[in-house]
C-alpha positions in Angstrom: 1.2 49.1 42.8 -1.1 46.3 41.9 -1.0 47.3 38.2 2.8 47.0 38.2 2.6 43.5 39.9 0.1 42.4 37.3 2.3 43.7 34.5 5.3 41.8 35.9 3.3 38.6 36.2 2.0 39.0 32.6 5.6 39.5 31.3 6.8 36.5 33.3 4.1 34.3 31.9 4.7 35.3 28.3 8.5 35.0 28.8 8.1 31.5 30.1 6.0 30.4 27.2 8.4 32.0 24.8 11.3 30.2 26.3 9.4 26.9 26.1 8.8 27.3 22.4 12.3 28.5 21.8 13.6 25.3 23.4 11.2 23.2 21.4 12.1 24.7 18.0 15.8 25.2 18.8 16.5 21.6 19.8 16.9 20.5 16.2 18.1 23.6 14.5 20.7 21.6 12.6 18.3 19.0 11.4 15.5 20.8 9.6 14.8 24.2 8.1 12.5 26.5 9.9 9.5 25.8 7.5 9.9 22.1 8.0 10.0 22.4 11.8 6.9 24.5 11.7 5.2 21.7 9.7 6.3 19.0 12.1 7.6 20.5 15.3 7.1 17.3 17.3 8.8 15.0 14.8 5.7 12.9 14.3 6.4 12.4 10.5 8.1 9.1 9.9 11.2 9.1 7.7 9.5 6.8 5.1 7.4 9.8 3.9 10.6 11.7 3.0 12.8 9.0 1.6 10.0 7.0 -0.1 9.0 3.3 0.2 11.7 0.7 -0.2 11.0 -2.9 -1.2 12.6 -5.8 0.8 16.2 -6.3 -0.1 16.5 -3.0 -2.1 18.7 -0.1 -1.3 16.8 2.6 -3.2 13.2 3.7 -2.9 10.6 3.0 -5.5 11.2 5.3 -8.5 8.1 6.5 -10.4 8.8 7.1 -14.1 7.8 10.5 -15.5 4.5 10.2 -17.2 3.0 6.9 -18.4 4.7 6.5 -21.7 4.6 2.9 -23.0 6.1 3.5 -26.5 8.7 0.8 -26.0 8.6 -2.8 -24.9 8.2 -2.9 -21.1 10.4 -5.1 -19.0 8.9 -6.7 -15.9 10.7 -4.1 -13.7 9.3 -1.2 -15.6 5.8 -2.7 -15.5 6.1 -3.1 -11.7 7.2 0.5 -11.3 4.2 1.7 -13.3 1.9 -0.4 -11.2 3.4 0.7 -7.9 3.1 4.4 -8.8 -0.4 4.2 -10.3 -2.2 1.7 -8.1 -5.0 3.6 -6.1 -4.8 1.2 -3.2 -1.2 2.0 -2.7 -1.9 5.7 -2.9 -4.7 5.3 -0.3 -2.3 3.4 2.0 0.3 6.1 1.6 -2.2 8.8 2.5 -3.1 6.7 5.6 0.5 7.0 6.8 0.2 10.8 6.7 -3.1 10.7 8.5 -1.8 8.6 11.3 1.4 10.7 11.5 -0.9 13.6 12.4 -2.6 11.5 15.1 0.9 10.8 16.6 1.6 14.5 16.6 -1.7 15.1 18.5 -0.8 12.5 21.0 2.6 14.1 21.7 1.1 17.6 21.8 -1.0 16.5 24.9 2.2 16.8 27.0 2.6 20.5 26.1 0.7 23.5 27.5 -2.1 25.2 25.6 -2.4 29.0 25.4 -5.2 31.2 24.4 -5.5 35.0 24.2 -8.2 37.5 23.3 -7.7 41.2 22.5 -10.8 43.4 22.1 -11.0 47.1 21.2 -14.2 48.5 22.8 -16.2 51.7 22.8 -18.6 52.0 25.7 -21.3 54.8 26.1 -23.6 55.2 29.1 -26.7 57.4 28.8 -29.0 58.5 31.6 -32.4 59.8 30.5 -33.3 63.0 32.3 -29.6 63.6 33.3 -27.7 64.2 30.2 -24.9 65.8 32.1 -24.1 62.3 33.5 -23.7 60.7 30.0 -20.2 59.5 29.3 -18.2 57.5 26.7 -15.2 55.3 27.2 -12.7 53.9 24.7 -10.3 51.2 25.6 -9.3 47.6 25.1 -9.5 44.3 27.1 -6.9 41.6 27.0 -7.2 38.0 28.2 -4.4 35.5 28.2 -4.7 32.0 29.6 -2.4 29.0 30.0 -3.4 25.4 30.8 -0.9 22.6 31.3 -1.8 19.1 32.4 1.1 18.1 34.6 -0.1 14.7 35.8 -2.5 11.9 34.9 -2.6 8.2 35.5 -1.5 7.1 32.1 -4.1 8.4 29.7 -1.7 10.4 27.6 0.9 7.6 27.6 -1.7 5.0 26.5 -3.0 7.4 23.8 0.6 8.0 22.5 1.3 4.2 22.5 -1.9 3.5 20.6 -1.1 6.3 18.1 2.5 4.9 17.6 1.1 1.4 17.0 -1.4 2.6 14.5 1.3 4.5 12.7 3.3 1.2 12.5 0.2 -0.5 11.3 -0.3 2.1 8.5 3.3 1.8 7.3 3.2 -2.0 7.3 -0.2 -1.9 5.6 1.3 0.2 2.8 4.1 -2.5 2.5 1.4 -5.2 2.3 -0.3 -3.3 -0.4 3.0 -3.1 -2.3 3.4 -6.9 -2.0 -0.2 -7.6 -3.0 0.2 -5.4 -6.1 3.5 -7.0 -7.0 1.9 -10.5 -6.9 -1.0 -9.3 -9.0 1.2 -7.5 -11.6 3.7 -10.4 -11.8 0.9 -12.9 -12.5 -0.7 -10.6 -15.1 2.6 -10.0 -16.8 3.4 -13.6 -17.2 -0.1 -14.4 -18.3 0.4 -12.0 -21.1 3.7 -13.5 -22.0 2.0 -17.0 -22.0 -0.9 -15.8 -24.1 1.6 -14.1 -26.6 3.5 -17.4 -26.8 0.3 -19.3 -27.3 -0.6 -17.0 -30.2 2.8 -17.6 -31.7 2.5 -21.3 -31.3 -1.0 -21.4 -32.9 0.3 -19.2 -35.7 3.1 -21.7 -36.3 0.6 -24.5 -36.2 -1.5 -22.7 -38.8 1.5 -22.2 -41.0 2.4 -25.9 -40.7 -1.2 -26.8 -41.5 -1.1 -24.5 -44.6 2.2 -26.1 -45.7 0.6 -29.5 -45.4 -2.4 -28.4 -47.5 0.0 -27.2 -50.2 1.9 -30.4 -50.0 -1.2 -32.6 -50.3 -2.5 -30.5 -53.2 0.7 -31.0 -55.1 0.7 -34.7 -54.4 -2.9 -34.9 -55.5 -2.1 -33.3 -58.8 0.7 -35.8 -59.3 -1.6 -38.6 -58.4 0.5 -39.6 -55.4 -2.3 -38.8 -52.9 -6.1 -39.0 -53.0 -8.6 -36.2 -52.6 -9.3 -37.5 -49.0 -5.9 -36.5 -47.9 -6.4 -33.0 -49.2 -9.8 -32.6 -47.5 -8.4 -33.8 -44.2 -5.5 -31.4 -44.5 -7.9 -28.5 -45.2 -10.0 -29.6 -42.2 -6.9 -29.5 -40.0 -6.1 -26.0 -41.4 -9.5 -24.7 -40.5 -9.2 -26.1 -37.0 -5.8 -24.5 -36.6 -7.1 -21.1 -37.8 -10.1 -21.4 -35.3 -7.7 -22.2 -32.5 -5.5 -19.3 -33.4 -8.5 -16.9 -33.3 -9.5 -18.2 -29.9 -6.0 -17.7 -28.4 -5.9 -14.2 -29.9 -9.1 -13.4 -28.0 -7.6 -14.8 -24.8 -4.5 -12.7 -25.4 -6.5 -9.5 -25.7 -8.2 -10.3 -22.4 -4.8 -10.9 -20.7 -3.5 -7.6 -22.0 -6.6 -5.8 -20.7 -6.1 -7.3 -17.2 -2.4 -6.2 -17.3 -3.4 -2.7 -18.3 -5.8 -2.5 -15.4 -3.2 -3.9 -13.0 -0.6 -1.4 -14.1 -3.1 1.5 -13.7 -3.1 2.7 -17.3 -6.2 3.9 -19.2 -8.5 1.2 -20.5 -7.6 0.4 -24.1 -3.9 1.4 -23.8 -1.6 -0.5 -26.0 1.4 -2.2 -24.2 4.3 -4.2 -25.5 6.3 -6.5 -23.4 10.0 -7.2 -23.8 11.0 -10.6 -25.0 12.3 -12.9 -22.4 14.9 -15.7 -23.0 13.5 -19.2 -23.5 15.8 -20.7 -20.8 14.5 -20.7 -17.3 16.6 -20.7 -14.1 16.0 -23.7 -12.0 16.9 -22.7 -8.5 15.7 -24.8 -5.6 12.3 -23.7 -4.3 13.2 -24.1 -0.7 11.7 -25.8 2.3 8.0 -24.9 3.0 8.7 -24.4 6.7 11.4 -21.9 5.9 8.9 -19.9 3.8 6.3 -20.1 6.5 8.8 -18.8 9.1 9.8 -16.0 6.7 6.2 -15.0 6.2 5.5 -15.0 10.0 8.5 -12.8 10.6 8.5 -10.4 7.7 5.1 -10.3 6.0 3.8 -6.7 6.3 0.2 -7.7 6.5 0.9 -9.8 9.6 2.9 -7.0 11.1 0.1 -4.6 10.4 -2.5 -6.8 12.1 -0.1 -7.2 15.1 0.3 -3.5 15.4 -3.5 -3.0 15.2 -3.8 -5.5 18.1 -1.2 -3.5 20.1 -3.1 -0.3 19.4 -6.4 -1.9 20.5 -4.9 -3.0 23.8 -3.4 0.4 24.5 -6.9 1.9 23.7 -8.3 -0.2 26.6 -5.8 1.3 29.0 -6.5 4.8 27.7 -10.3 4.5 28.2 -9.8 3.0 31.6 -7.3 5.7 32.7 -9.5 8.6 31.5 -11.7 7.9 34.5 -8.9 8.6 36.9 -7.9 12.0 38.5 -5.8 14.6 36.7 -3.8 17.6 37.8 -3.6 20.8 35.7 -1.6 24.0 36.1 -3.5 27.0 35.0 -2.6 30.7 34.6 -4.8 33.6 33.5 -4.3 37.3 32.9 -7.3 39.7 32.6 -6.7 43.3 31.7 -9.5 46.0 31.9 -12.2 43.4 32.3 -13.2 39.8 31.8 -14.1 37.9 28.6 -17.7 38.5 27.3 -18.1 41.5 29.6 -18.0 45.2 29.0 -15.1 47.5 29.4 -14.3 48.6 33.0 -14.2 52.2 33.8 -10.7 52.0 35.3 -7.6 50.3 34.1 -7.0 47.0 35.9 -4.9 43.8 35.6 -5.9 40.6 37.3 -3.6 37.6 37.4 -4.5 34.2 38.6 -2.3 31.1 39.0 -3.5 27.8 40.3 -3.4 24.0 40.4 -6.6 22.2 39.6 -7.3 18.6 40.7 -10.1 16.9 38.8 -11.6 13.8 40.3 -14.3 12.1 38.3 -16.8 10.8 40.8 -19.7 9.4 38.8 -20.3 9.2 35.1 -23.5 7.2 35.1 -21.6 4.0 34.5 -20.6 5.2 31.1 -16.9 4.5 31.8 -17.7 0.8 32.6 -19.3 0.4 29.2 -16.6 2.3 27.4 -14.0 0.0 28.9 -16.1 -3.1 27.9 -16.4 -1.7 24.4 -12.7 -1.1 24.1 -11.9 -4.6 25.4 -14.3 -6.1 22.8 -12.5 -4.2 20.1 -9.2 -5.7 21.3 -10.8 -9.2 21.1 -11.9 -8.4 17.6 -8.4 -7.2 16.6 -6.9 -10.4 18.1 -9.3 -12.5 15.9 -8.4 -10.4 12.9 -4.7 -10.9 13.6 -5.2 -14.7 13.7 -7.3 -14.6 10.5 -4.7 -12.6 8.7 -2.0 -14.9 9.8 -3.9 -18.0 8.7 -4.8 -16.4 5.3 -1.2 -15.4 4.6 0.2 -18.8 5.6 -2.4 -20.6 3.5 -1.4 -18.5 0.5 2.2 -19.3 1.1 1.4 -23.0 1.2 -0.5 -22.8 -2.1 2.1 -20.7 -4.0 4.9 -23.0 -2.7 3.0 -26.0 -4.1 2.6 -24.1 -7.4 6.3 -23.3 -7.5 7.3 -26.9 -6.8 5.0 -28.2 -9.4 6.1 -25.6 -12.0 9.8 -26.5 -11.3 9.1 -30.2 -11.8 7.3 -29.5 -15.1 10.2 -27.6 -16.7 12.3 -30.6 -17.5 9.3 -32.6 -18.7 8.2 -29.8 -21.0 11.7 -29.6 -22.6 11.8 -33.3 -23.2 8.3 -33.2 -24.7 9.2 -30.4 -27.1 12.3 -32.1 -28.3 10.4 -35.4 -28.9 7.6 -33.6 -30.7 10.0 -31.8 -33.1 11.9 -35.1 -33.8 8.6 -36.9 -34.4 7.4 -34.2 -36.9 10.6 -34.3 -38.8 10.4 -38.0 -39.1 6.7 -37.9 -40.2 7.5 -35.3 -42.8 10.2 -37.5 -44.3 8.0 -40.6 -44.2 5.1 -38.8 -45.8 7.3 -37.4 -48.5 8.4 -41.0 -49.3 4.9 -42.2 -49.1 5.6 -44.3 -46.1 3.2 -42.5 -43.8 -0.4 -41.2 -44.3 -1.8 -37.8 -43.8 -3.3 -38.7 -40.4 0.1 -39.4 -39.0 1.5 -36.1 -40.3 -1.4 -34.1 -38.9 -1.1 -35.9 -35.6 2.6 -35.0 -35.2 1.9 -31.4 -36.2 -0.8 -31.1 -33.5 1.5 -32.7 -31.0 4.3 -30.2 -31.8 1.9 -27.3 -31.4 0.7 -28.6 -28.0 4.4 -29.1 -27.0 5.3 -25.5 -27.9 2.4 -24.2 -25.8 3.3 -26.5 -22.9 6.9 -25.4 -22.9 6.1 -21.7 -22.9 3.4 -22.2 -20.3 5.8 -24.2 -18.0 8.5 -21.6 -18.3 6.1 -18.7 -17.5 4.5 -20.6 -14.7 7.8 -21.3 -13.1 8.9 -17.6 -13.4 5.6 -16.4 -12.1 5.3 -18.9 -9.3 8.8 -18.1 -8.0 8.1 -14.4 -7.8 4.6 -14.8 -6.5 5.9 -17.1 -3.7 8.3 -14.3 -2.6 5.5 -11.7 -2.8 3.1 -14.0 -0.8 5.8 -14.3 1.8 6.3 -10.5 1.8 9.9 -10.4 0.7 9.7 -9.6 -3.0 11.9 -6.7 -4.1 13.2 -5.2 -7.3 16.5 -7.1 -7.1 14.5 -10.4 -7.2 12.4 -9.2 -10.1 15.3 -8.1 -12.2 
């Protein structure tokens, strides 16, 4: 009779567990396929891991180009896509989201029961020296099944779940912060290369002008219209222009190497950048306070630090609540013996069901120090949050000042370039008529070369500063880049 009762209890226990799992997996049958539900049955995986990261203001996730082919001139958008897909810091931040999603799943799993079972097939032989007729052998199996379900605590699991959720938010916002940091770096490197390319072009044009001047002075010297001194000064100016061109070419190679590293390509890779129009948009930079408010509200690094602080505070509650009583529901089934013991001679089934109340009485004051340590970590997180906020706002102030300065320099550089060109044309006419000396002509040529570089530098600085300001405030997206 007792065997039948034990069998019914075993079936009831297994049936209840099966029903629980059926409810768990069947609650979202229309949402995911079975393999996906088995991978994430507690829905701890955030949607961003499936849809991909989306930059601020964009409707589509970041698209990674197939391969790393750079056999055509790269636009700024293409360069940014390469960098966002190849940057190791972004990859590490993406992996951190997956790690923390697993921690969230563990925190949610603490609310569910745990089950264990052991099945053993045994052969037992008893031998009695001197009485061989009493020797016997037994073949059989033992089965153990256990269930443990914590049905009440004083907030430990809730605090742990809250901390895990906050850390998941911190991981996602830290990934967004890594995207913005990479954007700022790539944008700066991209425009540095454009500026260095333009400087090479300007110096090459200056070298050509200096060569034309040498040719002109040599012809005038042959005709007796100019002295040898003019020719020597023109050749000196040509040598200086060639030296300056070589230096800017070396700087250009360095700028390209920095961009290759920022994009994540192999060292020594050759890249070409698409030509950008000479004109520059002159939108209003905007009020500094508005940018500061935008950064405070939307910058992912500040949001990550805030989430870290929330997690640290929840950790304090978790550590404190771990020292409070807990209530667990337990159930066990033993068939033909007990774990780590031999096989019983007769078939038997033992079923136990109980409620366990655990009251921590004394832990050697360890709990006191654990709570103090968690509180200190919360203080540290608060200080880190303030430091991150201060650093971000300081960067916004600096980049805003750079953008304002770059915008004010645009008009001045355009005026300077027009004046330098007009002055060179006038000097060339005067020199051809003999009304100006070689020093005046060389001076106007040098002024034009400097004006060309200043114009290109000012245009690139404005474009770069405008985008870097948005990245520093945490709101730069592909739409703004394009």
